Rosetta silent file (secondary structure, phi, psi, omega in degrees, C-alpha in Angstrom):
SEQUENCE: MPDGLSILDSVEATAPMGLTLHMRDCMRVIQDAVEHSGVAPSYDELMSGLGLRSKSQVFRLVHSLIDRGYLRQLRGRRRCLQVLRRVPVEASDPAYVMSADLAERRGQ
SCORE:     score description
SCORE:     0.000 S_00000001
   1 L     0.000  139.351  173.726    0.000    0.000    0.000 S_00000001
   2 L   -62.207  152.342 -178.978    1.216    3.533   -0.712 S_00000001
   3 L   -54.255  132.465  173.929    2.153    5.534    2.364 S_00000001
   4 L    83.874   -3.185  179.913   -0.832    6.920    4.231 S_00000001
   5 L  -109.796  136.139  173.789   -3.507    4.900    2.358 S_00000001
   6 L   -94.105  171.243  177.125   -5.524    2.079    3.857 S_00000001
   7 H   -59.937  -40.710  179.963   -7.128   -0.723    1.847 S_00000001
   8 H   -60.645  -43.195  179.403  -10.505    1.007    2.241 S_00000001
   9 H   -61.459  -42.295 -177.318   -9.114    4.266    0.800 S_00000001
  10 H   -71.278  -34.706  177.521   -7.693    2.526   -2.283 S_00000001
  11 H   -67.115  -44.197 -179.782  -10.921    0.585   -2.920 S_00000001
  12 H   -64.961  -32.118 -178.819  -13.042    3.730   -2.654 S_00000001
  13 H   -70.543  -29.532 -176.158  -10.717    5.601   -5.013 S_00000001
  14 H  -103.284  -17.706 -177.369  -11.088    3.006   -7.781 S_00000001
  15 L   -74.318  132.815  178.519  -14.667    1.772   -7.287 S_00000001
  16 L   -69.434  141.994  177.979  -17.194    3.374   -9.652 S_00000001
  17 L   -84.467  140.501 -178.640  -19.889    5.389   -7.956 S_00000001
  18 L   -67.751  152.383  178.263  -23.447    4.329   -8.741 S_00000001
  19 L  -118.781  144.937  172.048  -25.708    6.381  -10.961 S_00000001
  20 L   -73.898  167.884  178.319  -29.448    6.845  -10.761 S_00000001
  21 H   -61.735  -38.286  179.186  -31.497    6.022  -13.842 S_00000001
  22 H   -65.639  -38.400  177.666  -31.860    9.737  -14.593 S_00000001
  23 H   -65.729  -41.586  177.509  -28.093   10.218  -14.373 S_00000001
  24 H   -62.636  -43.521  178.530  -27.526    7.274  -16.729 S_00000001
  25 H   -61.459  -41.688  178.775  -30.073    8.674  -19.170 S_00000001
  26 H   -62.025  -44.970  178.247  -28.373   12.068  -18.988 S_00000001
  27 H   -61.248  -40.837 -179.683  -24.973   10.485  -19.688 S_00000001
  28 H   -65.629  -40.355  178.004  -26.395    8.596  -22.657 S_00000001
  29 H   -63.556  -42.875  179.066  -27.912   11.763  -24.150 S_00000001
  30 H   -64.520  -47.051 -179.919  -24.591   13.568  -23.717 S_00000001
  31 H   -61.242  -42.658  178.295  -22.602   10.669  -25.177 S_00000001
  32 H   -60.453  -44.568 -178.744  -24.971   10.386  -28.164 S_00000001
  33 H   -64.294  -43.004 -179.523  -24.679   14.111  -28.886 S_00000001
  34 H   -65.749  -40.939  179.399  -20.874   14.068  -28.656 S_00000001
  35 H   -66.075  -40.266 -175.202  -20.644   10.997  -30.918 S_00000001
  36 H   -83.775  -37.677 -175.278  -23.024   12.404  -33.554 S_00000001
  37 H  -114.128  -13.500 -179.900  -22.130   16.094  -33.588 S_00000001
  38 L    84.915   -3.538  178.114  -18.759   16.264  -31.861 S_00000001
  39 L  -130.049  153.916  177.759  -19.980   18.753  -29.247 S_00000001
  40 L   -72.202  150.476  177.985  -21.775   18.395  -25.947 S_00000001
  41 L   -71.856  153.922  173.456  -25.463   19.342  -25.853 S_00000001
  42 L   -74.836  168.071  177.059  -26.599   22.602  -24.310 S_00000001
  43 H   -62.206  -35.465  176.728  -28.698   22.540  -21.148 S_00000001
  44 H   -62.985  -43.076  179.023  -31.757   23.311  -23.316 S_00000001
  45 H   -66.939  -38.877  175.164  -30.999   20.312  -25.542 S_00000001
  46 H   -63.609  -41.462 -179.780  -30.479   18.097  -22.492 S_00000001
  47 H   -58.771  -47.603 -179.547  -33.742   19.362  -21.036 S_00000001
  48 H   -73.344  -36.423  179.073  -35.703   18.413  -24.163 S_00000001
  49 H   -65.214  -30.074  179.987  -33.752   15.164  -24.702 S_00000001
  50 H   -96.913   -6.900 -179.525  -34.543   14.025  -21.180 S_00000001
  51 L    71.586   29.033  178.945  -38.106   15.354  -21.177 S_00000001
  52 L   -90.358  163.526 -175.072  -37.458   17.607  -18.186 S_00000001
  53 L  -105.671   -8.330 -179.974  -39.311   20.839  -17.510 S_00000001
  54 L  -145.730  151.805  178.107  -36.575   23.047  -16.087 S_00000001
  55 H   -69.793  -24.834  179.882  -32.895   23.756  -16.567 S_00000001
  56 H   -64.316  -34.468  175.644  -32.366   23.498  -12.828 S_00000001
  57 H   -64.777  -42.123  177.884  -33.113   19.756  -13.029 S_00000001
  58 H   -63.781  -44.905  179.480  -30.530   19.434  -15.809 S_00000001
  59 H   -55.742  -46.126  179.925  -28.049   21.510  -13.791 S_00000001
  60 H   -64.075  -42.581  178.222  -28.437   19.181  -10.785 S_00000001
  61 H   -62.268  -48.385 -177.969  -28.007   16.058  -12.927 S_00000001
  62 H   -61.685  -44.432 -178.630  -24.937   17.417  -14.700 S_00000001
  63 H   -71.522  -26.597  172.033  -23.288   18.543  -11.464 S_00000001
  64 H   -66.739  -39.697  177.957  -24.012   15.187   -9.841 S_00000001
  65 H   -68.398  -35.673  175.673  -22.207   13.545  -12.776 S_00000001
  66 H   -64.643  -45.110  179.936  -19.310   15.984  -12.398 S_00000001
  67 H   -61.896  -32.254 -178.645  -19.087   15.180   -8.666 S_00000001
  68 L   -87.519   -2.907  175.816  -19.006   11.442   -9.454 S_00000001
  69 L    86.919   14.736  178.721  -16.231   11.845  -12.031 S_00000001
  70 L   -88.084  -28.298 -179.157  -18.228   11.050  -15.170 S_00000001
  71 E  -130.117  158.691  171.035  -18.053   14.569  -16.635 S_00000001
  72 E  -130.894  139.004  179.063  -15.748   17.555  -16.485 S_00000001
  73 E  -100.582  124.082  178.165  -16.861   21.109  -17.042 S_00000001
  74 L   -91.126  120.299 -174.615  -14.500   23.297  -19.065 S_00000001
  75 L   -70.783  143.850  172.406  -14.759   26.856  -17.827 S_00000001
  76 L    73.130   20.145  179.988  -15.512   29.796  -20.094 S_00000001
  77 L  -133.254  148.741  174.241  -16.657   27.782  -23.101 S_00000001
  78 L   -75.049  151.709  179.719  -20.028   26.991  -24.613 S_00000001
  79 L    47.327   57.622 -165.205  -21.139   23.375  -24.518 S_00000001
  80 L   -95.346   32.612  179.883  -18.387   22.867  -22.029 S_00000001
  81 E  -103.353  133.812  177.179  -18.912   19.248  -20.920 S_00000001
  82 E  -119.508  130.447  179.076  -16.248   16.602  -21.444 S_00000001
  83 E   -79.205  122.460  178.212  -17.030   12.906  -20.935 S_00000001
  84 L  -100.074  -37.468  178.514  -14.447   11.331  -18.617 S_00000001
  85 L  -130.689  128.678 -177.252  -16.121    7.967  -17.969 S_00000001
  86 L   -87.620  151.302  173.796  -18.542    6.387  -20.416 S_00000001
  87 L  -108.875  136.465 -179.043  -21.813    4.661  -19.576 S_00000001
  88 L   -55.499  136.250  179.892  -22.764    1.655  -21.772 S_00000001
  89 L  -120.719   -5.869 -179.891  -25.151    2.613  -24.574 S_00000001
  90 L   -79.409  131.774 -179.544  -25.472   -0.650  -26.500 S_00000001
  91 L   -64.386  -26.252 -179.518  -28.804   -2.405  -26.001 S_00000001
  92 L   -78.470  -14.426  179.487  -26.998   -5.772  -26.133 S_00000001
  93 L   -72.811  127.114 -178.802  -24.799   -4.772  -23.175 S_00000001
  94 L   -62.575  -21.492  179.257  -26.171   -6.336  -19.958 S_00000001
  95 L   -83.049   -4.771 -177.642  -25.368   -3.120  -18.063 S_00000001
  96 L   -77.007  118.298  176.262  -27.610   -1.119  -20.419 S_00000001
  97 L  -139.348  118.190  175.375  -30.714    0.049  -18.618 S_00000001
  98 L  -107.671  134.289 -178.659  -32.801    2.943  -19.877 S_00000001
  99 L   -60.249  146.378 -174.678  -35.483    4.204  -17.597 S_00000001
 100 H   -60.001  -37.646 -178.057  -38.951    3.297  -18.804 S_00000001
 101 H   -69.217  -36.749  177.457  -40.143    6.895  -19.055 S_00000001
 102 H   -71.356  -40.154  178.126  -37.217    7.960  -21.286 S_00000001
 103 H   -61.047  -39.893  178.832  -37.575    4.839  -23.441 S_00000001
 104 H   -65.019  -43.959  179.409  -41.279    5.630  -23.883 S_00000001
 105 H   -64.148  -32.613  179.724  -40.552    9.252  -24.859 S_00000001
 106 H   -86.138   -7.710  179.118  -37.984    8.046  -27.387 S_00000001
 107 L    77.483   29.720 -179.166  -40.344    5.378  -28.745 S_00000001
 108 L  -106.529    0.000    0.000  -38.103    2.437  -27.824 S_00000001
């Protein structure tokens, strides 16, 4: 073990933090936008893509993902989200779970 770290500290540093279904859906919308257009979606685009009614809900989701290490916000730039850790988006992937309400809105 490195100096000053216990086994618990090293496990917590490498273990992925869980995401709610809304956070996973948000990550998938962001990943899809970056893959298709090369830029992150705006908060308005996330709001409509997720079927939310306010930007504050999007803000909370995005900042929860930043806190968990899935996204990074680049200061002073438009569409300033960078994906650091990907969430599975393939339907054949056993870890792929889309919340029922988002799947219904998308017609899947």
